[in-house]
Structure formats: structure tokens, C-alpha cells
C-alpha positions in Angstrom: 91.1 127.9 67.7 87.8 128.0 65.9 86.0 128.7 69.3 87.9 131.9 70.0 85.2 133.9 68.3 82.9 132.8 71.1 85.2 134.8 73.4 85.3 137.9 71.1 88.8 137.1 70.0 89.3 137.8 66.3 92.4 137.7 64.1 93.6 137.8 60.5 96.5 135.4 61.0 97.3 133.1 63.9 100.6 131.8 65.1 100.3 128.3 66.5 103.4 127.1 68.4 104.3 124.6 71.1 106.2 125.2 74.3 109.6 124.1 72.8 109.6 126.7 70.0 110.6 130.3 69.5 109.2 132.5 66.7 109.9 136.1 65.7 106.6 137.9 65.5 108.4 140.9 64.0 109.7 138.7 61.1 106.2 137.2 60.5 104.5 140.6 60.4 107.3 142.0 58.1 107.0 139.1 55.7 103.2 139.2 55.6 103.2 143.0 55.0 105.8 142.6 52.2 103.7 139.9 50.5 100.6 142.0 50.8 102.2 145.2 49.3 104.4 143.7 46.6 102.3 140.9 45.1 98.6 141.5 44.5 97.9 137.9 43.6 99.5 136.6 46.8 97.7 139.4 48.8 94.3 137.9 47.9 95.5 134.5 49.2 96.8 135.6 52.6 93.6 134.9 54.4 94.0 131.3 53.3 97.8 131.0 54.0 99.3 128.0 55.9 102.9 128.8 56.4 105.4 126.5 58.1 107.9 123.7 57.5 105.8 120.6 57.0 108.3 117.9 56.1 110.5 117.8 59.2 110.1 116.6 62.8 109.0 120.1 63.8 106.1 120.1 61.3 103.4 120.4 63.9 105.3 122.8 66.2 105.1 126.1 64.4 102.7 127.4 61.8 101.1 130.6 60.7 97.6 130.2 59.5 95.0 132.5 58.0 91.5 132.8 59.5 89.8 131.5 56.3 92.2 128.6 56.1 91.1 127.4 59.5 87.5 127.2 58.2 88.5 125.3 55.1 90.4 122.7 57.0 87.7 122.1 59.5 85.0 121.8 56.8 87.2 119.2 55.0 88.8 117.4 57.9 87.1 114.0 57.0 88.4 114.3 53.5 92.0 115.1 54.4 92.3 112.7 57.4 95.5 110.7 57.2 96.6 108.3 60.0 100.3 108.9 59.1 100.2 112.4 60.5 98.7 113.4 63.9 98.2 117.1 63.2 95.2 118.3 61.1 97.2 121.0 59.4 100.0 118.6 58.3 97.3 116.3 57.1 95.9 119.1 54.9 99.4 119.8 53.5 100.1 116.3 52.4 96.5 115.9 51.1 97.1 118.8 48.8 100.6 117.6 47.8 99.5 114.0 47.0 96.1 114.5 45.5 95.0 116.0 42.2 91.7 116.9 43.7 93.3 119.7 45.8 91.7 122.1 48.2 92.3 125.0 45.9 91.4 127.6 48.5 94.4 126.8 50.7 97.6 128.6 50.1 100.6 126.5 51.5 104.1 127.8 51.9 106.5 125.1 52.9 109.4 127.1 54.3 112.4 125.0 55.4 114.6 128.1 55.7 112.4 130.2 57.8 111.4 127.4 60.3 114.3 125.3 61.4 115.3 122.7 64.0 117.6 123.5 66.9 120.9 121.7 66.5 122.4 122.9 69.8 124.7 125.3 68.1 123.5 128.9 67.9 125.8 129.8 65.0 123.9 127.3 62.9 120.9 129.7 62.9 120.9 132.1 59.9 120.0 135.6 61.2 118.5 137.0 58.0 116.0 134.2 57.1 115.1 132.5 60.3 111.5 133.0 61.5 111.2 130.2 64.1 113.3 127.6 65.8 111.8 124.4 67.2 112.8 121.6 69.6 114.4 123.8 72.2 114.8 121.9 75.5 116.6 124.0 78.1 116.2 127.5 79.4 119.7 128.3 78.0 118.5 127.2 74.6 115.8 129.8 74.6 118.1 132.5 75.8 120.7 131.8 73.1 118.1 131.7 70.3 116.2 134.8 71.3 119.5 136.7 71.5 120.6 135.4 68.1 117.4 136.5 66.5 117.1 139.7 68.5 113.7 138.7 69.8 112.6 140.7 72.9 112.3 138.5 75.9 108.6 137.9 76.9 108.2 135.7 80.0 105.9 132.7 79.4 104.2 133.2 82.7 103.3 135.9 85.2 106.6 136.3 87.1 106.4 137.5 90.7 108.7 137.8 93.7 107.2 136.2 96.9 107.2 138.1 100.2 110.2 137.6 102.4 110.0 134.2 104.0 107.3 132.9 101.6 108.1 130.0 99.2 108.3 130.5 95.4 105.2 128.6 94.1 104.0 128.0 90.5 100.7 126.5 89.2 101.4 124.1 86.4 98.9 122.3 84.1 98.8 120.5 80.7 98.2 122.3 77.4 97.7 119.0 75.5 94.5 117.2 74.8 95.4 114.0 73.1 97.9 111.1 73.2 99.2 108.5 70.7 96.5 106.0 71.5 93.3 108.0 71.8 92.1 111.6 71.2 91.0 113.3 74.4 87.3 112.9 75.2 85.1 115.6 73.6 84.0 116.6 77.2 87.6 117.5 78.0 88.0 119.6 75.0 84.8 121.4 75.7 86.0 122.4 79.2 89.6 123.0 78.3 89.4 126.8 77.9 87.3 127.3 81.1 89.6 124.9 83.0 92.7 126.9 82.0 91.0 130.2 83.0 90.1 128.7 86.4 93.7 128.0 87.2 95.0 131.3 85.6 92.6 133.4 87.7 93.6 131.5 90.9 97.3 131.9 90.1 96.9 135.6 89.4 94.9 136.2 92.6 97.8 134.8 94.7 100.5 136.2 92.4 101.8 132.7 91.4 103.3 132.1 87.9 100.8 130.1 85.8 102.5 127.6 83.4 100.5 125.5 80.9 103.0 123.1 79.2 102.6 120.4 76.5 102.6 116.9 77.8 101.8 114.9 74.6 105.3 113.5 73.9 104.7 110.5 76.1 102.8 107.4 74.8 100.1 108.5 77.3 99.4 112.1 78.1 99.0 111.4 81.8 102.7 110.5 81.9 103.7 113.8 80.4 102.9 115.6 83.7 106.1 114.4 85.2 108.0 115.8 82.2 106.3 119.2 82.7 107.0 119.1 86.5 110.7 118.3 85.9 111.0 121.3 83.5 109.5 123.8 86.0 110.5 122.5 89.4 114.1 123.7 89.3 112.9 127.3 89.3 110.5 127.1 92.3 110.2 125.9 95.8 106.9 124.2 95.3 104.9 123.2 92.2 101.1 122.7 92.3 100.3 120.4 89.4 96.6 120.3 88.3 95.1 118.1 85.5 93.0 119.6 82.7 89.9 117.9 84.2 90.5 119.3 87.7 89.5 122.8 88.8 90.2 124.9 91.9 87.0 125.6 93.9 88.3 127.7 96.8 90.1 130.6 95.2 90.5 132.4 98.5 92.9 129.7 99.9 96.5 130.1 98.8 99.0 127.2 98.5 101.0 128.9 101.3 98.0 128.8 103.6 97.5 125.1 102.7 101.1 124.3 103.6 100.6 126.0 107.0 97.6 123.9 107.5 99.7 120.8 106.7 102.1 121.9 109.5 99.3 121.6 112.0 98.1 118.3 110.6 101.6 116.8 110.9 102.0 118.4 114.4 98.8 116.7 115.6 100.0 113.4 114.2 103.4 113.4 115.9 102.4 114.9 119.2 99.1 113.3 119.9 98.8 114.8 123.3 95.7 117.0 123.8 97.5 119.0 126.5 100.0 120.4 124.1 98.8 123.7 122.8 98.3 124.5 119.1 101.3 126.8 118.8 103.7 124.0 120.0 102.0 121.5 117.6 102.4 123.9 114.7 106.0 124.5 115.5 106.8 120.7 115.8 104.7 120.0 112.7 106.6 122.7 110.7 109.9 121.2 111.7 108.8 117.7 110.7 107.1 118.7 107.5 110.0 120.8 106.3 112.4 118.0 107.1 110.6 115.0 105.6 107.7 115.9 103.3 108.4 116.4 99.6 105.1 115.4 98.0 101.5 116.1 99.0 98.6 114.2 97.4 95.0 113.4 98.4 94.9 110.2 100.6 93.2 107.3 98.7 89.8 106.2 99.8 90.3 102.7 98.5 91.7 100.8 95.6 95.4 100.4 94.6 96.1 104.0 93.5 95.4 107.6 94.4 94.4 110.6 92.3 97.4 112.5 91.2 95.3 115.0 89.3 96.2 117.6 91.9 99.8 117.2 93.3 102.0 119.4 95.4 105.7 118.7 95.0 108.7 120.3 96.6 112.0 121.3 94.9 114.5 118.8 96.4 116.9 116.1 95.3 114.5 113.5 96.7 111.6 114.8 94.6 113.6 114.5 91.4 114.7 111.0 92.4 111.1 110.1 93.2 110.0 111.2 89.7 112.8 109.2 88.1 111.8 106.1 90.1 108.1 106.5 89.3 108.8 106.8 85.5 111.1 103.8 85.7 108.3 101.6 87.1 105.7 102.2 84.5 104.4 99.5 82.2 102.9 100.0 78.8 99.4 100.9 80.0 99.8 101.8 83.7 98.9 105.4 84.6 101.2 107.5 86.8 98.9 107.1 89.8 99.3 103.3 89.7 103.1 103.6 89.4 103.3 106.0 92.3 101.2 103.7 94.4 103.3 100.7 93.5 106.5 102.5 94.4 105.1 103.5 97.8 104.0 100.0 98.5 107.3 98.4 97.5 109.5 101.0 99.3 107.8 102.0 102.6 110.6 104.5 103.3 109.1 106.6 100.5 105.8 106.9 102.3 107.5 109.0 105.0 108.2 111.6 102.3 104.7 111.6 100.9 
């Protein structure tokens, strides 16, 4: 957040929220304006406001924070550090609550009426006081909540309709930079913004939806990519998953063009006769690829795993079953590439689909 000024992005207040939350920007703006106009004392504190629900499971999911408060927290992050809480903002809240030597500049509002947890029942959401709802899991949850709170629907990604005969493709990546064991390397955080822009520009060029999703709810962030893929795959024919530390170098090549190249690769493998022309190989390859291939990943050049940092996966029952099997094979410290490799080695029939 603090680096946004480097990109000429300025703000008075910032809404931080995760991918499983909905907030009413209209309610936020209305409340801030009311506080500013009706209470001069509070008005002077608004640049330092930190407003959320800090004593629930959704504490880190939704918060409104003033520009000055961000500076104060960052300047005192060593002082407020608390291993019990993963989020720096929540650490600051409990530091001020539990210590007499408070950070007086910060103006906390712990609002358990405005920011609530989704119970699965839309009638449990008060319409007059609710600002945000967290822990939404399904598309239907979002629809029900936005309708209940009269929030205008804003698509989370650039929605397009592919040309007739073309597959629906989305580019998906992670928006998380830490896991329960270790913070992400500083080098990853330094490239995060540029990495996301690289993928966003590529997706926009080819009119693909671009979807960055949080993946931190797993013990290891790398495992969260399968959760993100499962959330998006039902809505598309193919998902191109790309890790944060991977970038696209040839923006002129679309995923559709890659798939057509794969048709010819498969055709050459199954025909193997130099006398057969390219058109026939392409036709035979397309038939075989469409019938059998569900996952495309770079072939390993040695070792006992491949790099799943860039993964193309097809919407099919087999793909969802494959993901379930991969997740079921993991041990405490094995990354997803190792689990995928183990699965393919133990079940050779799977290799025909990858």
C-alpha cells in the first residue's frame, strides 16, 4: 500500500479487503462524510482512522484505513509486532488495546455491527447498519449479499465473450505473498506489482478475464493455487494459472494460439509419418488433444517434479478429480509440483491426460 505513491496513486482513505468479502463503498463514504461534518474532534482524526472488526475471524479481511495511519503503523511495526496475529493492522489494534503506552495518533473504530461474518442466511444481515460481509465462498453468496445491501454489481475481472468457436479462457494468479510458515521473500514483494501488471496487460490484450485470488489459507501458499483454480474453473473452458514469480514474455501469443500449436505437436506424435501432410496431422492431433488432454505443463528436464508455476488446465470432470487427488497426496512439506509428479508416477493412466 505504501508504495502506491510511486505510481502516482494517492488517497485519503483506503479500503483493504480480501476476495471473499463484500463492502458497500457508498456506506463507507456516507459514514466518513457524516463523521467529518457532525463532529469536529473526530474530523481531525479521520486521516488516522483504522475502522473494522478486529476481534472476529474476519479481522484481517476488511478494514478502512487513513493515509496517515498507514505511515504510523509502518514506522512502529517493530514495536507492535505480535506473533499471535498475522496481520500488521490487527497487531496495531491489540497493541493499543493491551498497552498503556499507546500509539495515540491512531484512531481505532472496532465495529462489530458494520462488519459481519456470513452465516449462510441472507436475512441475518441487517440492512441499515451493515457495511461489509466477510467469509463468502460461493458466487451465489455474493449475489445474495450484494442484492441485500443494494450494492451495484461490479465484476471482479474484465469480462469478455470469446469469438464463436473460441474457448472461454481466463488468466489466474495469486494475490497473496505469505504463508503460515514464512513471509514471502522480499524479492517477491518487490516484483509483485510489476508481475501482476505483466499478466493484466497480457489478458487485456487478448480479451481474457484476469483474476488475482488470495491463496494464503493453506499451510503453504503454493497449495492455495489449486483452491484458486477450483473457484474459477467452473466458469471457463481453460484456466491459465501463473505464479507471482513467473511472467509472460511473448505477449503476442494468445492461449488459443498455443492450444492450436499443441494440436500439431500431438498430431506429430501420434502420426509419426513424414508423408502425412500438416493439415491431416493437425486434424488428427486436434481430435486426440480434445479427447484426452486436460492439463498442460512444461515437461521436466530432470529431477522428480516439474514446475507448475505456469499451468494450463481444462474445465472437465477429470480435471476436478485430478486436483482432488493431488491435494489428497500431499504431505506436510511437499509442494504441489512434487505431489503432481508422484501422482503421475503412481498412476500411469493419468499421464495420458497431462
